[in-house]
N, C-alpha and C positions, 0 to 999 in steps of 0.2 A: 255426180257430186258437184256442189257449187262452192264458190269462194267463201260463202257464209259459214259452212260447217267445216272448213279447213282448221285444223287444230295446231296450236303452238305448243312447243315442248313444255313450257312452264304451266300448262293446263293439265298435264298428265301425271299420273302416279303409276308405279309398277302394278300390273294387274288390270289396268283399265282396258276396256274393249273399244276398239276403233275399226274403221275400214282403212286398209292400207294396201298398197300395191305389193303383191307377193308374186306376181307373174303377169306378163303382158297378155291381153290388155285389161284384165279384170281386177277388181278390188275384192278383197276377202276380209272377213272378220279376223282381227288379229288381237292377241293379248299382249299388252305392252310389257316388254322385258327391259332390264337396265340399259342395254346397248341401244334400244330403240329410241329412248329419249335423246341420247346423243345424236343419233342419225337424223331424227326429226329436226333437231336444233341446227343441223348442218344440211338441210335441204330435202330430205325425204318427206314426201307428202302423206299425211294421214288425215282422215275425215271423221267427224263425229257421226255416230250412229243415231239416227232420229229415234227418240223415245216414243214407243207405241204401246198399245195395250198388250200386244203379243210379247214385246220385250219385257214388260213388267211381269207377265206371267212366268217367263223364263228366268227372271231374277227372284222368283219366289213370292211375289205379291199376290194377295187375295183381292177379290173385287166385291164391292157392294154399292148400293145406291142409298143415299140419304135424302131426306126432305127437310129443308129449312122452312119454317113457317113464314119467314120474311121473303122467300123466293117463290116464284111461280113454277119453277121447274126443279126436278130432282137433280142432285149433284152426283156424279159418278166418282167413287173413291176407290183407291187402291191402297192396301195396307200390308205391312209386315210388322208384327209386334205392335208397338205404339207409334210407328212411323207411318204417317198417312199422307198420300198425295191426292189432290183433287183434280179432276178433269172437268173444267167448266164447259157448259154447253154454249157459252157465248162466243160468237164468231170473231169478236174483237180480241180474243186472247188465244195464243198458240201455246201448246205444250201443257205440262202438268205443273201444279203448284203445291209447294210445301208451305204450310202456315205454322209458325212457331207460336208458343204461348204468349210471347210479348208482342204479337201482331206483325212480325216481319214476314214477308212473303218472298219466296224464291221461285222464279220461273225456270223450270228444268226442261230443256229441249233435247238433250243428248244423254245417252247411256253413261258416258264417262262422267258427266256432271252429277248424275244421280249417285254413281259409285262414290265419287269424292265427297258429296254432301253426307251421304249415309255414314261413311267412314269417319268423317269429321265429328258427327254428332253422337255416334255410338261406339267408335273405336273398333268396330267389327267390319269385315269385308262382306259384301253381298255375294252370296253363292249364286251360280248361274248354270243353266243347262245350255250348252252350246251345240246347236245342230244347225244345219243349213236352213236359214229362214229368210234369205234375201233373194 
């Protein structure tokens, strides 16, 4: 884990998935509980889980490819209901992108960011299948 994906307590909500030290020396997937936010605010280290295609599938997203006549390559999309993420094939961009109807774009690199955005926009939690995938 690197300093870049270290999470601050104010980035988290109860139910977010993170990597946390649950035993030495390894990190494990952890579901944030109320006391965890206090602990992280007081020095316990938690890291963001990089958003990957495998994590999107475990969060219930489907997958499809679309072709934009303006582009030379197909775009990979992941969707759940009307919520769609794009994975651009351009090496200049990292992560997945959510485009709103008013043209705003959000770069989502970690599972907890996707959970928070989805909840903010829909008022519903993302369901997930949690098995050892790391």
